[in-house]
Z-matrix of the N, CA and C atoms (Angstrom, degrees):
N
C 1 1.449
C 2 1.522 1 110.16
N 3 1.312 2 115.25 1 147.77
C 4 1.459 3 120.89 2 179.64
C 5 1.530 4 111.84 3 -61.51
N 6 1.333 5 116.87 4 -42.33
C 7 1.464 6 119.86 5 -175.72
C 8 1.532 7 111.91 6 -62.71
N 9 1.330 8 117.00 7 -29.22
C 10 1.460 9 120.18 8 179.23
C 11 1.520 10 111.72 9 -73.40
N 12 1.329 11 117.35 10 -21.89
C 13 1.463 12 121.71 11 -178.23
C 14 1.526 13 112.34 12 -96.66
N 15 1.323 14 117.04 13 -1.05
C 16 1.460 15 120.42 14 -178.29
C 17 1.523 16 110.63 15 -67.37
N 18 1.298 17 114.79 16 149.49
C 19 1.448 18 120.99 17 173.74
C 20 1.527 19 107.30 18 -93.30
N 21 1.298 20 116.29 19 114.00
C 22 1.459 21 120.58 20 -176.91
C 23 1.523 22 109.91 21 -88.77
N 24 1.321 23 114.61 22 95.04
C 25 1.461 24 120.81 23 179.40
C 26 1.521 25 109.01 24 -74.56
N 27 1.329 26 117.04 25 164.15
C 28 1.470 27 119.30 26 176.98
C 29 1.537 28 112.66 27 -55.63
N 30 1.333 29 118.06 28 -35.49
C 31 1.470 30 120.52 29 179.14
C 32 1.521 31 111.44 30 -66.00
N 33 1.330 32 116.50 31 -41.24
C 34 1.465 33 120.29 32 178.54
C 35 1.521 34 109.81 33 -66.12
N 36 1.307 35 117.50 34 -44.10
C 37 1.467 36 120.89 35 178.46
C 38 1.522 37 110.75 36 -61.64
N 39 1.320 38 117.09 37 -40.90
C 40 1.463 39 121.05 38 178.53
C 41 1.526 40 110.24 39 -64.20
N 42 1.331 41 116.75 40 -41.46
C 43 1.462 42 120.77 41 177.71
C 44 1.519 43 111.90 42 -61.61
N 45 1.331 44 117.14 43 -44.00
C 46 1.466 45 120.89 44 177.23
C 47 1.527 46 110.39 45 -61.65
N 48 1.325 47 116.43 46 -43.47
C 49 1.463 48 120.90 47 -179.83
C 50 1.527 49 110.18 48 -60.80
N 51 1.324 50 117.20 49 -44.08
C 52 1.462 51 120.72 50 179.15
C 53 1.522 52 111.53 51 -62.92
N 54 1.334 53 116.87 52 -39.41
C 55 1.463 54 120.24 53 178.47
C 56 1.534 55 111.10 54 -64.96
N 57 1.314 56 116.62 55 -41.58
C 58 1.460 57 120.53 56 178.57
C 59 1.523 58 110.24 57 -63.73
N 60 1.312 59 117.10 58 -41.85
C 61 1.458 60 120.48 59 -179.95
C 62 1.534 61 110.95 60 -65.89
N 63 1.339 62 117.59 61 -38.64
C 64 1.467 63 120.16 62 177.10
C 65 1.526 64 110.01 63 -64.03
N 66 1.336 65 116.54 64 -43.89
C 67 1.463 66 119.59 65 179.72
C 68 1.519 67 110.50 66 -62.70
N 69 1.322 68 116.39 67 -40.93
C 70 1.470 69 120.29 68 -179.92
C 71 1.527 70 110.70 69 -60.80
N 72 1.329 71 116.84 70 -42.82
C 73 1.467 72 120.24 71 178.47
C 74 1.528 73 110.92 72 -64.15
N 75 1.327 74 116.71 73 -41.51
C 76 1.466 75 120.08 74 178.25
C 77 1.526 76 110.73 75 -63.56
N 78 1.326 77 116.29 76 -41.80
C 79 1.463 78 120.46 77 179.67
C 80 1.521 79 110.71 78 -65.20
N 81 1.320 80 117.73 79 -43.38
C 82 1.471 81 120.47 80 177.97
C 83 1.521 82 110.95 81 -60.04
N 84 1.327 83 116.39 82 -41.94
C 85 1.459 84 120.55 83 178.42
C 86 1.530 85 110.72 84 -66.68
N 87 1.327 86 116.89 85 -42.51
C 88 1.468 87 121.05 86 179.99
C 89 1.524 88 110.92 87 -63.59
N 90 1.309 89 117.89 88 -33.81
C 91 1.473 90 120.95 89 178.40
C 92 1.525 91 110.76 90 -62.63
N 93 1.317 92 116.74 91 -34.11
C 94 1.470 93 120.95 92 179.27
C 95 1.524 94 111.15 93 -74.36
N 96 1.326 95 116.93 94 -26.04
C 97 1.461 96 121.56 95 -174.59
C 98 1.520 97 113.89 96 -95.12
N 99 1.316 98 117.76 97 -11.90
C 100 1.466 99 120.68 98 -176.05
C 101 1.514 100 110.60 99 -119.92
N 102 1.320 101 114.39 100 170.09
C 103 1.460 102 119.36 101 -176.81
C 104 1.520 103 114.00 102 -98.88
N 105 1.333 104 117.16 103 -13.15
C 106 1.464 105 119.13 104 -179.32
C 107 1.526 106 110.35 105 -138.05
N 108 1.301 107 114.61 106 159.86
C 109 1.467 108 120.90 107 178.51
C 110 1.533 109 110.80 108 -64.72
N 111 1.312 110 116.18 109 -38.01
C 112 1.465 111 120.75 110 179.17
C 113 1.531 112 110.88 111 -62.30
N 114 1.332 113 116.39 112 -45.06
C 115 1.466 114 120.51 113 178.06
C 116 1.529 115 110.64 114 -63.99
N 117 1.320 116 116.47 115 -37.62
C 118 1.471 117 120.51 116 -179.87
C 119 1.529 118 110.52 117 -63.46
N 120 1.323 119 116.80 118 -44.35
C 121 1.468 120 119.65 119 178.58
C 122 1.521 121 111.08 120 -65.14
N 123 1.326 122 117.63 121 -40.71
C 124 1.467 123 120.28 122 178.56
C 125 1.524 124 110.88 123 -61.90
N 126 1.336 125 117.06 124 -43.60
C 127 1.454 126 121.02 125 179.75
C 128 1.524 127 111.20 126 -66.10
N 129 1.323 128 116.97 127 -44.49
C 130 1.467 129 120.82 128 179.14
C 131 1.527 130 110.49 129 -64.49
N 132 1.320 131 117.67 130 -42.05
C 133 1.466 132 121.05 131 177.83
C 134 1.526 133 110.77 132 -60.26
N 135 1.331 134 115.71 133 -44.93
C 136 1.462 135 120.51 134 -179.62
C 137 1.537 136 110.80 135 -63.11
N 138 1.323 137 116.68 136 -47.28
C 139 1.464 138 120.71 137 -179.28
C 140 1.522 139 111.10 138 -63.20
N 141 1.325 140 117.05 139 -41.97
C 142 1.459 141 121.19 140 -178.59
C 143 1.533 142 110.47 141 -67.34
N 144 1.329 143 116.97 142 -42.23
C 145 1.468 144 120.85 143 178.26
C 146 1.526 145 110.57 144 -62.44
N 147 1.321 146 117.09 145 -40.82
C 148 1.471 147 120.58 146 178.04
C 149 1.520 148 110.67 147 -64.35
N 150 1.313 149 116.94 148 -40.73
C 151 1.462 150 120.99 149 178.36
C 152 1.523 151 110.99 150 -62.47
N 153 1.321 152 117.10 151 -44.68
C 154 1.463 153 121.27 152 179.69
C 155 1.530 154 110.95 153 -66.39
N 156 1.329 155 116.63 154 -40.56
C 157 1.457 156 120.86 155 178.96
C 158 1.530 157 110.26 156 -64.78
N 159 1.312 158 116.49 157 -41.42
C 160 1.462 159 121.43 158 178.53
C 161 1.521 160 110.95 159 -62.41
N 162 1.319 161 116.40 160 -42.47
C 163 1.461 162 120.96 161 178.45
C 164 1.518 163 110.79 162 -64.01
N 165 1.329 164 117.02 163 -42.27
C 166 1.466 165 121.76 164 179.12
C 167 1.522 166 110.43 165 -63.08
N 168 1.335 167 116.66 166 -44.25
C 169 1.465 168 120.65 167 178.83
C 170 1.524 169 110.90 168 -61.92
N 171 1.323 170 116.48 169 -39.90
C 172 1.458 171 121.31 170 178.93
C 173 1.527 172 110.85 171 -63.53
N 174 1.332 173 116.62 172 -43.32
C 175 1.468 174 120.81 173 178.49
C 176 1.524 175 110.89 174 -65.39
N 177 1.334 176 116.63 175 -40.40
C 178 1.465 177 120.12 176 178.90
C 179 1.524 178 110.72 177 -62.30
N 180 1.330 179 116.66 178 -41.68
C 181 1.458 180 120.30 179 179.40
C 182 1.523 181 111.65 180 -65.93
N 183 1.328 182 117.67 181 -36.83
C 184 1.457 183 121.11 182 177.71
C 185 1.520 184 110.57 183 -65.91
N 186 1.322 185 117.27 184 -39.14
C 187 1.460 186 121.10 185 -179.55
C 188 1.523 187 112.20 186 -69.46
N 189 1.315 188 117.79 187 -28.98
C 190 1.468 189 121.34 188 179.42
C 191 1.522 190 111.04 189 -70.97
N 192 1.325 191 117.21 190 -27.25
C 193 1.457 192 121.14 191 -177.98
C 194 1.521 193 112.51 192 -71.06
N 195 1.304 194 116.76 193 -21.07
C 196 1.479 195 119.62 194 -176.30
C 197 1.468 196 111.62 195 -99.05
């Protein structure tokens, strides 16, 4: 697989760490807002996916301007 052959630079590792920490915060918040662990994971997954999609859309729009 390509991902297994990637060179994980300190910047990439830092980016992964930041993403994990953001997801953890979303999950902790979702646990307070839901009644079950399953619902909390679904809510955190949804929020995180929306955040990533929003970031991707923002980057795509920036690239179109140039």
